[in-house]
N, C-alpha and C positions, 0 to 999 in steps of 0.2 A: 496370817497365812493367806497365800494367794488363792485366787479362784482356780487356777490350774492344779494347785496342790489339793484343793478340795475335791475336784473332779477325779483326780488320780486316786485319792483316798477312797472315794465311793466305789470306783471301779474295782479296786483291789480288794476292798472289804467285802464286796458282794460276790467276788469270785468270777466275775464276767468281764468280757472285753467289749463293753457296749460302745456304740457310736454315740456322739453327743446328742443325736436326735432322740435317744431313749431316755435322756435325763431331762427333767423339768427343773429349771433354774429361775430363781427370783432374787432380786436385791431389794431389801426392805429398809426404809429410813427409820430413824429413831422414833418417829411419830406413828409408825406402823403402816405407812403408805408404801405402795409398790413403786419403786423408782426405776426398776429395770427388770425385764423378763424376757426369756427366750421363747421362740415360736412354740416348742412343745409344751412349755409351761402355760402359755396362753390357751393352748388347745386342751390340756388336761385339767387345768384348774379354773379356766374362765376368768383369770385375772388380766387386768390391763394396767398400764402405767397410770398411777394416780388412785387406783383402787385401794380400799382399806383392808388390812388383814382380818380374817375371822378372829373373833375374840379369844377362842380357845388356843389358837395358834399363837396369838400375841402374848398370851399368858406363858405359853411354853417357851417362847423366845426370850421373854423378860427374865426367865429363870437361868439363862445361860450366863456363866461368869467367866468363861475362858474362850480364847480364840481358836481352840481345837474343835474339829467337827464332832457333834454329839447327835446320837439318834434321838429323835423327838417322840414323845409318847402319843402322838396323834397322826392320823392319815388325812390325805386330802386328794379327792378325785381318784381314789383307789390306789394311790401311790404312797409308799413309805417315805418319811421325811427325815432329813438330817439338817441340822442348823449349825451355824458358826458365827460368833460375834466378830464384827469388823475391828473392834478395838476403839478406845477413846470414846465409847458411847455413841458412835456414828450410825449404828444400825446392825443389820445381820445379813448373812447369805443363807438361802434356803434351797435345798436340792431334794427333788422327789424322784424315786426310782421304783421299778416293779421288781419284786423278788424273782430270781431266776427259776424257770421250770424246765427241766430237761426234756419233757415230752413234747415241747413245742419249740419252733425256731425262735432264735433270739429276737426280741423286739416284737414277736407276734402277739404275746399276751397283752402288752401295754397298749398296742395300737388296736388289737381286736376288741379289747374291752370297751374302748371308746366307740369304735366303728359299729359295734353291735347295737348301740343306742341311737345311731344317726338315722333319721327317717328318710334320708336320701340314699341312692345306690352308692355303695362303697365296696371296693374290691382290693385284694393284694395279688400282684402278678409277678411271675418271674421274667427274666430278660427275653423269653420267647413269647410272652404274652399269655401264657397259660395261668389260669387263676388257681391260687392255693387257698384263697379265702374269699367269700362273698357274703354280705349281710342279707338280712331278710328283704330289704327294699330292692336290692339288685335281683334276687331270685324271683321276687314278685313281678318285676318288669319282664323277666324272661319266662314267667309262668312255669317255674320248676321249683323244686326244693333247693335250699342252699347247698346241700351236699352234692347235688347234681351239677353244680356250677364248677366244681373242682376238676382240675386236669383238662379243661377245655378253654378255648379263647372266649371266655364269657363276656369280657368287656367289648371285644369287637362285635360279638353277637348283639350286645345291648345297644350299640350305636347304630343309627340308621345307615343302610348301605351306602347312600350318597355321601356320608361324612366319614366312612371308615378309613379313607386315605389319610385323614388327619392324625390317626392314632400313631402311625409309624413316625411321623414328624415330631409329635409330642414326646414320644419315648426317646427319640434321638436328642431333642432339646433338653429334656429332663436329665438324661444321662450326662449331658455336657454342663448344664447350668444348675442342676439340682432340682429344678421344678419347671413346669410349663403348664399353660392352660389355654383353652380355646372353646368357643361356643360350638355345640353339637346338637343334633336332633337324636333322641333316644327313645327306647321303649315302644310298646305297641301303639301308643297314641302319637308317636313322633313329637313328643314334647321337646321344647327348646331349653337347654341348660348350658352350664359351663362345666366342662371336664377339666379337673385339676389333677395333675399327675406329679407325684413326688418321688425322687430317686433316692434309695438308701445306699449305704456303703457296701451292702452285700449284693449289689447289682440286682436289687428287687425294686418293684414299683408299688406305690399305694395310690389308689385312684378314688376320687369322689366326684359325683355329678350333682351339681347344685342347680335347682330350678330358679328362674327369675321371679322376684316378687315375694319370695317366701320369708317367713319370720325367722329370726336368728335364735330364738330361745330353744334350748335343749335341756335334757335331763340334768339335774344337779346345778342348774344355772350356768353350765359351761357354754362357751361360744365357739362352736367348731369352725365357723366361718372366719374367726379372728385370724387363723393361720393363713387362710386364703386372702384375707384382707391385707395381711402383712406382705404376702407375695405381690399383691397389687401395688402396695406402696413401694416395694423394692423395685418393681419393673415399670412403674408409672412414668409418664412423659414429663414430669416436673420434679424438682427437688423438694423433699419433705423433711421437716425437722419437727421433733417434739421437745418442748421445754417443760421442765417441772415448775412448780410454783416459785422456786427460788431463781429461775432463769437459767438453769443448767440444762445443757443439751443431753437428752436421754435417748434419742433415736435420730439417725440420719439414713436416708435411702441411697440406693445405688446411683441414681441420677444426680443427687446432690454431690456425691463423691466425684462424679465426673466434672461438676462445675468447679469445685475447689481443688481438685487434683487427688490422685490416688496415693500420694506419699503418706507415710505414717504420721508425719507431723502436720499434715494438712487437715486431718479430721478434726471436727468440732466436738466429738463425743466427750462428755464429761466436763466440758468447758462452760464456765459462766459467761454471760453476755459481756461483762466488762473485761474478760480475759481473751476475747476473740480479737486478734490484732487487725484483721482486714475490715472490720465493721467500723464505720465512722460514728461519731457521737450522736448524730441525728438519728441514724438507724437504731442504735442502742436505746435511745430515749423512746422511740416509737414502740419497740418490742417490749420495753418495760411497762409502757402504758397499757399494752394488751394484758399483761399479767396482773395489773392492778385495777382493771376495770373490765367491763363486758364489751367494750368497743372492739371493732375490727379495724385494722389499718391496712391500706394498700399504698405502697410507695416504691419508687425506683431509686436505686443507689448503686454506687460503684464499690466493688470489693477490691481493695488495693493490696498489693503485696501478698498475693495468695501463696501459701506454702513457703513464705519467707523469700519469695522471688519478686522480680519486678513486674510480674504478670498481674493484670487486673481484668475483672469481668464486670459487665453491667447486668444487673438483675432487677426483676420486679418481685417484690415481696408482698404476699398477702398473709396476714397474721390474724388469728382469731383465738379467743380464750376457750379453754376446755373447762366446763362447769361440772361440779359435783352435783349429785341429785339434790343436795340441800341448798344449792345455789351459789356456793363460793367457788372461785377460780382455783383449779388444781394444776393448771399448766396452760400451754398454748400449742396450737398446731400452726406450723409455718410452711406455706407453699412458696417455692422460689423458682421463678422461671428465668432462664438465661436469655437475656436480650442482647448479648454482645454482638452477635452476627447481624441481628435486626437493626441495632443502632448503627453499626458500621455500614450496613447496607443503606440505611436511610441517609446517613452522613454522606456516603458515596453518591447516592442519587441526588442529594441536594448540591453536592459539589459539581456533579455532571450537569445538573440543571443550570447552576450559575455559570459553569464553563460554556455551556451551549448558548446561554443568554449573551455572554460577552462575545462569543464567536459570531452570533447573529449581528451584534452591534458592530463588530469589525467588518463584517460583510456589507452591512448597510453603509458604513463609513466609506468603504471602498467604492461603492456605486454612486454615492452622493457627493463625495469629496475627491474629485479626480486630481486635485493638486497634491503631489506627494508630501509637501510640507504640512499642509492642513491635516492630511490623513495620519501621518506619523505622530503629530502632537496629540491628536484625539485618541489614537490607538494606544499609545504608551500610557495615557491617563486611564483609559478603560481597563487595560490589563492590570495596572497597578492597583486600582480600586477593587477589582475582582479578587485578586490574590491576597488582599489585605496587607500589603507590604508597607514599609515606612517610606520607601523612596524607590522610584523607577527611573532609569536613564537609558537613552539610546546613544551609544558612542559610535562615531563614524570615523573612517580613515581620513587623515589629512590629505592635502593635495600631494604632498611628498610621499604619502603612504608609509611613513615610518612612525607616525604617532596617531593616537586616538583622541578625538575631541568630542565633547558632548554637543549633540545637535538637537536633542529633545529630552524633556524630563517631566516628572510629576512627583509631588511630595505630599505626604500626610503629616509632615513635621512643621512645627512653627519656625524652626531655623534649619532649613534644608541645607545639605552640603553643596559645595561648589567645587567639584573635582577639577583640578587643572588637567591639562593634556597628559596622557599616559604614553610612555614609549611602547610601541607595538610589541617589542621583545619581552616586556614584563608579563604578557599574557600569552606568550607563544605556546605554552603547554595546553591552554584551552583551545587555541586556534587549531593546533595540530590534531587534537582529539576529535574535533568536529561536533561535540555534544556539550550540553550544559553541565556545569560542575558547581558544587557547593564549596565556597571558599570560607573557611573558618579561621578565626583569629588564633592560629596555632603556631605554625612555622614562621620564620622571619619573612619568607617570600609572601605567604598569605597575609601576614600582619601588615605588610606595606600596602597591599591592595585594599584591605579593609580600612586602613587608616585614611586612604585617599577619599573613601566614601563615608568616613566617620561612622562605621558600623561594626558590629561584632561578627555577623555572618552576612554573606552576600551570595547570590546565585548569578552566574555569568554564563550566557549562552551566545555562541557565535551566530551572526546573521550574514546571509549570503544574498547576492544580487546576480541573477543569471549564472549561478554555480560558482561565482567568484566571491571570495571573502570581502565583506563590506564593513564589518564592525561587530559590536556586541550589544545585547540587551542585558542590563544589570538591574537586579532587584536586591534591596537591602532590608534588614530587620534590625530594630533596636533591641535592647535587652528585655523590654517588656513584652515582646512578641516572640512566641515559640519558634524555634527553628523549623522549617517546613518538613512535614512528613513526606513519605513516598507518594501518597495520593496527590498532595499539592505539587510535588515535583513533576508528576505526570501532567498535571494541569499546566504547569509552566512550559513544559516541552510542547504540549499540544498548542497552546496559545502562541508561543514563539514561532512554531512552524507555520501556523496560519498567518501570523503577522508577516513573516518572511515572504510567504507566497503572495499575499495580497499586495505587499509593498512592492515586490518585484513586478507584479501585474500592473500596478498603477504607474510605476516608472516606465514600464514598457509601453503603456497606453500614452503616457506623456511624450515619450520619444516618437511614438507612431503619429500623434497629432502634429508634432513639430515637423516630422518628415512629410506628412500629407500636405501641410500648409505651405511647404517649400516647393512643391511640384505644380506644374500647370495642368496635369492630367487629373481626371476625376475618377474616384473609385466608387463602385456601386455594388449593390446586391439586390436581387429580386427573385421571386418565385414564378415559375411558369405554370399557368393553369392548363387544363386539358385542351382548351381552344387556342392554345399558344399565346394567349395574351399575358401581359406582365403585371405582376403586383410588386412594386418596389417597397423594400423595407429598410434600405440603407443607401445613402448617397452623401459624398463629401461636399463641402461648400463650393468647390470648383465647378460643380454641376451648374450653378447659377451663372458663372462666367461663360460656360460653353453653350448653354441653351437659352439663357434668359429666364429660366424657371427655377424657383427655389426648390430645394430637395423636398420640403414638406408638401409642396404642391403635387408631387408625384406619388405620395403615399395614399393608400386607399382610404384611410380614415380621415384624411384632410377634407375640410369643408370646401376648400378651393382646389380639389383634386383635378389633375390633368391626365387625360388618357394619352399615354406615350405613343401608342401605335396609331391612334386616330388623329391626334392633335399636333404631334411633334414631328413624326416621320414624314418625309416628303412623299406625296402620293405615288410618284413614279418608282420610289424605292421600297414601297411596302412589301411587294412580293419577295424582294431580296432579303429583307429583314425577317419575313415570316419563314423563309427557307433556313435562315440562320437560326431562328428559334427552334425550328424542327430538328436541326442537327443537335442543338443543346438538349432538347427533349429526349433524344436518343442516347444521351450520355456522352457525347463527343465534344471535345474542345473545338471552338470555332472562332474565326476572325472574319470581319466584314467591314466594308467602307460604304457609308450611305450618307444621304443628305437629310438635313432637318430644317424645319422652318423655325428660325430663331424668333423669339418674342418681339424683337425690334423690326421684324418683317424681312430680314435678310435670310439668305440661304447659306447654310454652313455644311461643310463636309466633316464627318466624324469617323474615326476609325475605332471599332469596338473589338476588344479581345476578351472573350468570356470562357469560363470553365464551369461546368455543371457538377452537381453532386446530388444524390438522393438523401432526403431527410427521413426522419423516423415515420412520418405520416405518408410517405410515398410520393410527396411533392418533389419536383425538381427545383432545387435551390441553385442559383447562379451567382457567382462573384466575378468581377472583372474590372476593366479599366477602359475609359474612352479618352481619345485625344482629338484635338482639333487639327485636321490636316487640310484645312481649306487652302492655305498658301501652297502646300505641296501639290494638292490636286490641281490648283490653277496652273502651277508650273508644268505639271504633267500634261494638262490639256493644251498648253501652249506648245510643248514639245511634240505632242501627238499631231497637232495641226501642222507644225513645221515639218514633221515627218511625212505627212500626207502630201504637203506641197512639194517636198523634196522628191518623193516617189513619182509625182506627176512629171517632174523634169529631171529624171534620174541621170540621163546622159549629160545634161547641162551641169548638174551638181558634180558629177565625176570629173568632167573637164575642168570645172572651176577648182576642185580640190587639187587636181594634178597641177594646174597652173600655179595656184597659191603655194602648193608644196614646193614647187620648183623655185618660185620667187622667194619663199621663206628659207628654204634650205641653204641657199647660197649665203645670205647674210648670217644665218645661224652658224654655218661652218666658220665664217670669219670670227664671229663672237667667241666660239669655242676655242678656235686657234689662238686668238689674241689673249684669252683668259689664261690659257696654259702658258703662253709666252710671258704674260705678266707675272705668273707665279715664279717662273724661272728667273725673270729679271729681278723680282723682289729678293729672291734668295741671294743673287749675286750682289745686289745693291747693299743688302744687310751686312755682307762680309766686309764692305768698304767703310761702313759707318762705325763710329765708336759706340753708338747706342743701338738697342734693339728696336726694330719696327714694331709698332703696336700689334698685338695678336689679332685685334679686331679686323685689321686690314687683310690679314691672311684669310680670316673667316669670310670676309666679303668676296674676295677673289675666288675662294674655294666654292662658295655658294653659286657664284656666276658660272663657274665651270661645270658644276654638277647639274644645275638647272638647264643650262644650255645643251648639255649632252642628252638629258631626258627629252627635252623639246625636239632636239635633232632626231632622236630615235622615233618619236611620235610622228614627226613630219615625214620621216623615211617610210614608216608603215603606211601612212596616208598616200604617199606618192606611189608606193608599190601597189596598193590595193586599187587605186584609181587607174593606174596603167594596165593592170590585169583586166579590170572591168571594161576599159576602152579598147582592149585587144592589142595594146602596144607592147606587152611583155611576151617574150618567147623563151622557150627552153632549148638550150643547145644539148641535144641528147648525146650521151657518150657513156662508155662503160664506167660504172661507179662501184667501188667496193663499199658495201653497206657496213661491214664490220669496222673498217677503218674510220668511216665517218662517225659511227656510233661511239667508238672509243674516244675519238677526239672531242665529241660533244660532252661525253660523261666527264672527261678530265677537265674540261673547261668549266663545268658547273660544280665540280666537286668542292672547291673552296667555299662556295655559298652554302652548300649542304652542311659542310663541317661546322661553319659558323653557327648554324641553327641546331647542331647536335644530331643531325640525321644520318642514318646509315644508307649509303648509296651502293647498291649491288648490281653488278653487270654479269650477265651470263650469255655467252656467244656459242651457239650450237654449231655454227658453220662459219669458218673464217673465209671461205671462198665464195660467199654469196655476192653476186654482182647483178646490178640492174641497169636499165637504160635511163639515164637522167642527167641532171646537172649537179655536180658535187656541191657547188655553192648553195643551190636551192635546198638540197637535202640537208646540208648543215643548218640552214636557216630554219627548216622545219623542225629538226631535232632540238635546236637551241630553244625555240619557242615552247615546245612541249615539256622539255626538262626544266626550264625556268619556271613554268607554271606549276609543275609538280613540287618544286622546292618552295615556291611562294605560298601555295595553299596547304602545305604540310608543316605543322608546328612540332610534331614529335613522331617518332617511329622510323619508318624506312621507305626507300624508293627502290623498287626492283626494275631493272631494265633487261629485257630478253630479246635475243635475235635467233630466229629459227626459220626453217623453210617448211611451208605447208602447201601441198597441192600446187607445185610449180610457182609458188609465190614466196617472196621474202617478207617475213612478218616481224615487225618490231612492236613489242608490248612495253608500255611504261606504266607501272602500277605504283600507286602511292597510298599512304595511310592518312591522308589529309582530311579536310572538312567534308569532302564529298559534294555531290550535286543532286538536287531534288529531281525526281523522275519527271515531274511536270515541266522542267526547264531543259531537258536534254534535247528536245526538238529544236530549240532556239539557240543551242550552244554555239553553232558555227556561223551564226548570222553576224554581220558587221554591227558594231556598237552595242551588241547584246551582252548584258551582264545580269546574273541572277539576283544580286543584292540591289536594293534601292539605293540610288546614289547618295541619299541623305543619311543612310545608315551603313555605309560601306566600310568594311574593315580592311579589305585588301584593295590597293590602288591599281589602276589600269584603265585602258581605253576601250576594251572590248574588240580590238582589231586583230589581236594575235591569232586566235583560232580561225577567224574568218580568212586570214591570209594563208594559214596552214592548209585549210581545206582547198583553197583555190590552187595553191602550188602543187599539192598532192595530186589533184585531179589533172593538172597540166602534165604530170609525169605518169599518167595513166594508172594512178594508184587510188586507194580508198583510205579514208580515215573514219574511225568510229569511236564511240565512248560508251562505257557503262559505269554506273556509279551507284553508291548507296549513301544517303545523307548521313554524315557523321562517321563513316567508316572508310572513306577513300574512293578513289576513281582509278579506272584503267583505260588508257588511250591506246588504240591499236592502229598501226600503219601497215598497209599491205600493198606491195609493189609486184607486178608480174616479172618473172625471170625469163628473159628471152631464151629461145630454144638453144642457141649456141652455148649459153652460159650455164645450162642446167646440168646438175650432177646427179645421176640416177641414185647414188648411194643415199641421198637426202630427200629424194622426191616423195617418199612415203612417210617421212617423219612428221609426227603431229604431237599435240599436247601442249599444255601451257605451264608446266611446272619447271623448276630449276633443277638441272642435272648436277649432282655433286661431282660427276666425273668429267664435266666440261673442261676443255683445255684452257679456256680463258674465263676464270671466275674471280671477280674482284670484290672486295668488301672494304668500304671506307672505314 
């Protein structure tokens, strides 16, 4: 008969519907030892697993000859007993119960009978906290009679005021979990004890307060704290098992069930050690040793296949034998601590430590091995050793970029593979994903890859250089090495990412060194102190060529240190350099040209371009470049001297230019004419020949014609300018239509603008504007300004506007070109003046056009001006007075500088 049948029989036979908590139950082995017992049985009878049955009860059980429940002729702990044989002589079941009394609540007599004998405060409460029973000890602490405790919150009154808040929480926990306990201060002496609260099925509570350090012996040898000890075992922070002498599990607590799982088949209850599948042989042997000796064992093992699954847990087991008073072992107590998370954490910490160690190794390699080849060989070996792989390989793109070839490798194998080149398309799925992937010997596609590296599994990660795909890092495992887990995959991703960054950095450094070595200028870096002195911390090797001093000599920590400001800068240029340093100190970019005293005793001119920035310490750090401009400076000085000499004899120079221009212009005209004639003759001659004239002859003739035309235009400008300066040029004043001249000039320059993709817009506000001047000279002025606008505008548009303002005809030519620096505008209309240095000039020209424009405009009583913003374009304005007879009052008050969409003449190229 089953235990459930026995309990049902007892309940029905007694005429009550008791909760299981009102029944004491024990399982007895054939030798009379207690092999299992419920909490109420331990509380009522004082028995524990391994205890021996009283002799009179043993005799009564031996007389049972049937497996049906039988009333026994003895009582135990005030309870009536019924027994039932298990069958096959394996032992008995014993159940104790309290006969029902109608005058008292169900369960009250059985619990009250025991609580009345407890020397500690014990009470029974309803769900509102009102006491319906209190023993003598509780009443004594409240200094009242037991009957006076009923119907009042006696337990709350018993607890010290500062701990009363715990009662509500304990009642809530006990209602949910069945029991709860907490330390409290109680009674008139504020003693410290443990309040244990048990919840019954009738929504009632039973409470006991136990003081620390008290003895456990009670009347009739019962152990009231056994139930609370059981609760402690159930809720303790470690797994707890009891084994009987045969090695069978007779108890397991809640925490243990959390370790092995809460499935029904995961429990170890009732299993012998040799029947527990997740215990290995070594753990079984150690536990058996505990049962056969008095020794204690502590060991760590892995519980594999918990609950029939693939899950495993790492646990530390401490086992100790339970001795009978006569000295023999009657069982064992086993404490089991779950170390899975700790071991995984320690494993992860060790992995991270190893990973950080190899990362530091890679960083050190990057700083000590600037050669990319040396770095990649050492880095691939370091990563392979850290990951414990069988083989590591760096595959790079071939020159044709359609195949992958091995450029570096490391192996832990005696016979490493030698993968031949791999078509890039075979790994396109890895390249397109951009992340590392595990390739297993499964599909035909994966099998082909694994076969090339002679492995079962491999990890392939794309490698990039400057965000461009460059190849793969490949790691392989043989069958004796486990496939990488996710933690190891994270390490591979981290190390591959660091390798990629450092390798790109080293290659960038190598390219930088190659570039620096190929230029003549020197790069430098220094910090500015508060006194504006310099502390160099970086300089390229070209510094020695420019100054004669080695870069190390400029460093502060060099024993051969050289003071740049005091020893190198020319004394006359020190104020200039200090002003330059001050500008940098203020956070502004600066350029300066100064002289230095070269180590060989010569004087050199250097041009320095520097950019400052603030570092974290507040110091001004400067990086820049210096160039040797000694030859340029010498040429400038020669030109300056020549200019001074020319200015001293300006009239003689002008006369000379006029004469030379005249003398040169005549033969140039002939050269230009003959070259054009020669082109025509060649074309006619080629028609008479049976073969073609070599193309090179046409190119030579065309070059002669083009160059001679440019030179003729230059000589013409020189001649014009010199004649004006000598007063030989005159203007034949006549009535001139500004609108007509402007349209002609715009149409003339339009093809050049269209070739550069520029929009050319013309807006004429007044078609009847006339001035006194010379039509040819006005055309010359407009041609110069429009050709300049096209020349210096690479994209955008050119807007041309004609309007009348305050009795003046105003022409504005606005472009979106390179613009003119504000510092140069004052020199703009001077002869031979150009903003760009002739050695760095992007746009060709002589610097005569605007000078000629200014002089011709002034000869026609007009004015020319310019406004510009560097990088955004320029606007040139011509203003000519309108003679009184030609003024039209309708336009005399018109002003403004915008384009009118209603203008009668508005053109857009």
